[in-house]
MIBANU-583573 format. One record per residue (C-alpha): x, y, z; residue number from 1. Coordinates in steps of 0.1 Angstrom, whole numbers. Layout:
<pts>
[pt [X Y Z] NUM]
...
</pts>
This chain:
<pts>
[pt [1808 1598 200] 1]
[pt [1815 1615 165] 2]
[pt [1794 1589 148] 3]
[pt [1765 1596 172] 4]
[pt [1769 1633 165] 5]
[pt [1767 1626 128] 6]
[pt [1733 1609 132] 7]
[pt [1717 1630 160] 8]
[pt [1716 1666 168] 9]
[pt [1701 1683 200] 10]
[pt [1691 1719 206] 11]
[pt [1688 1722 243] 12]
[pt [1664 1746 259] 13]
[pt [1693 1767 276] 14]
[pt [1727 1772 267] 15]
[pt [1756 1792 280] 16]
[pt [1792 1798 271] 17]
[pt [1821 1808 293] 18]
[pt [1839 1819 263] 19]
[pt [1833 1851 240] 20]
[pt [1829 1832 207] 21]
[pt [1812 1848 177] 22]
[pt [1781 1838 162] 23]
[pt [1798 1821 133] 24]
[pt [1822 1803 156] 25]
[pt [1794 1788 176] 26]
[pt [1778 1775 144] 27]
[pt [1811 1761 130] 28]
[pt [1812 1739 162] 29]
[pt [1785 1719 145] 30]
[pt [1810 1710 118] 31]
[pt [1833 1692 145] 32]
[pt [1818 1657 141] 33]
[pt [1829 1657 104] 34]
[pt [1865 1668 110] 35]
[pt [1895 1647 118] 36]
[pt [1918 1656 147] 37]
[pt [1934 1690 139] 38]
[pt [1916 1694 106] 39]
[pt [1909 1729 98] 40]
[pt [1877 1745 84] 41]
[pt [1875 1742 46] 42]
[pt [1854 1760 21] 43]
[pt [1825 1735 22] 44]
[pt [1822 1740 60] 45]
[pt [1820 1777 53] 46]
[pt [1792 1772 27] 47]
[pt [1773 1750 51] 48]
[pt [1776 1774 79] 49]
[pt [1766 1802 56] 50]
[pt [1734 1783 46] 51]
[pt [1725 1776 82] 52]
[pt [1730 1813 92] 53]
[pt [1708 1823 64] 54]
[pt [1680 1797 72] 55]
[pt [1678 1812 107] 56]
[pt [1681 1848 93] 57]
[pt [1712 1855 113] 58]
[pt [1738 1859 85] 59]
[pt [1742 1896 94] 60]
[pt [1752 1887 131] 61]
[pt [1779 1862 122] 62]
[pt [1807 1885 137] 63]
[pt [1788 1895 167] 64]
[pt [1797 1880 200] 65]
[pt [1773 1854 214] 66]
[pt [1775 1873 245] 67]
[pt [1759 1904 227] 68]
[pt [1729 1887 213] 69]
[pt [1695 1884 226] 70]
[pt [1681 1851 242] 71]
[pt [1660 1844 212] 72]
[pt [1689 1850 187] 73]
[pt [1709 1826 208] 74]
[pt [1684 1799 205] 75]
[pt [1684 1806 166] 76]
[pt [1723 1803 167] 77]
[pt [1719 1769 184] 78]
[pt [1694 1759 157] 79]
[pt [1719 1771 130] 80]
[pt [1746 1749 146] 81]
[pt [1724 1719 146] 82]
[pt [1717 1725 109] 83]
[pt [1754 1728 103] 84]
[pt [1761 1697 121] 85]
[pt [1739 1678 93] 86]
[pt [1728 1650 114] 87]
[pt [1704 1624 102] 88]
[pt [1680 1631 131] 89]
[pt [1672 1667 139] 90]
[pt [1641 1664 160] 91]
[pt [1632 1644 191] 92]
[pt [1596 1639 198] 93]
</pts>
């Protein structure tokens, strides 16, 4: 499963979370395929997440609750998570 996630990323049309994660935490979830069991976030992960948030123009929202951003911004958060995942395939046609 991790190997698949390293090669393919998906942005679904709708997404919801039962948990109150910050925008940054959601984007950091894109780094999971690159981590070993119980491995923590490192400086490289932080830089990758920063770049992804900058690309979707949401860096200033990084500490905001995902529940508190608009639907359009949530979609951009999901795109940022996909960018942070650094999969080889980013788009399905």
